[in-house]
N, C-alpha and C positions, 0 to 999 in steps of 0.2 A: 635525262640524257645530258642536259646542260650542266647539272651538278657534277656528273661524272667527268665531263670535259674539263670543267673548272678544276676539279681535284687533280686530274692528270697534268694540267698546265702548272698548277701550283707545286706539284711534286717535282717537276723538273727543276724548280728553283731550290729545292731542299737538298738535292743530291749533288755530288761533285760532278765535274765535267772533265773528261780526259779526251783530248782531241789531237789528231795528227795534223800538222800544218805544213804547207808547202814552203819552199825557200822564200818566196816573195812574201808570204804571210808572216814568216818569222822576221824578215827584214822590217816589215811594217810595225810589228810589235816592238822590236828593238828600238825603232825610231820613237816610239811612244814610251820608252823607258821600262819595258817589261824585263824582268830579271831572267838571265840565262843561267841554268845550272848544268854544268858539264860533269857527267857522272863517270867519265873514263878514268883509268889508272894513269899515274904519272908517266909511265913509259910510253903510253899512247899519246899523251899531250906533248911529250918531248919529240916524238916522231912527226906528228901532224899539226901541232899547234892547237890553239883554241879560237873560238869566235871572239873577236875583240869585245871586251866588257863582260865576258862570261866569268862565272865563279866556278872553280873546280871543287866538286864535292863528290869524291869517289864513293861509289856504292859497293861494288864487288872488287875483292882483291884478285891477284893473279891466279889464285886457286879456286875462285868462285865463292869465297867466304864473304860474309857481310855482318854488320852489326846495326840492325834496324834502329834501335833506340838512340845510339850515338849519331847515326845519320839524320834521324828526325830532329834531334836536338840541334845539330849543326844547320839543318834546313831552316829551323825556326829562327835562327840568328839572321838569316838572309831574307826570309819571307815572314814579315812581321804579323800579318793577319791571315786568317783562313780564306779571305776574299781576295787576296793579292794574287794576280795571275803570275805564272812563271812557266818557263819553257825548259824541258829536259833535253839534253843532247848526249848522244854516245856515238860510237863509230858508225853503226849501220841501223840504228833504231831497234835493235833487239832488246838490249837492256832497258832502254827507256820504256818500251812496251810493258815489260815486267814491272818496273818501278811505278810507272804511271797507273797501271791497273791496280797495283797494290794500294797506292795512295788514294785512288778513286774509291776502292772498296773499304778500306780500313781507317781512313782519316777524314777530317772535316775540311780539307783543302777543296776549294770549289772550282778553281780555274787552272787546271793542269794541262799543259800542252807538251808536245814533242815535235822535234824537227824530223819530218818524214825522211826516211832513208839515211838519217844520221849525218854527221859532219863530213864523212868521206864521199857519200853519193848525193847528199842534199845541200852541200855547201862548197867544199873544195872542188868537186868536179864541175861546179857552175862557174869556176874562176874567181870565187870570192876569197878574200885573204883571211889568214889566221894570224895569230900572234907569233907563230913560229918564224924565226929568222935564223939564217946561218950565222955562225960565230962572227960577231962584229959587224955584220951587214944589216942595213936598215930595211931591205926588201923582204917580203914574205918568201918562204921557201919555194912555193909553187911557181915563182917567176923565173927560177933558174933552169 
């Protein structure tokens, strides 16, 4: 029985981890320097902005098309090792669930997170700022 328990515990370390985080948990990880990957399209970023310090790496285009190999190549430019944690962000956490589950099942990335409820319901609605600002103004769009 002890051997089976040990094997189960060790196997947890071998497989990737895809976890949904609360807004507070994301803020804590940002403070520790964890990379934020925003997978939304440019039109969504233009409308709602991005979490400060996030990197835009669009996965699906406006027709739902994607290029996995190109996206993974771009991701590897931001996430240098398979042990580097990162957080995926989209509008409502629908796309991040798809991408996160894919990364968990098909890649060697080990610490994959997502912002629960996405940027709209997990960040902006909490009163947190984005990089979006109205033309020439310094304040985030949501303060207007």
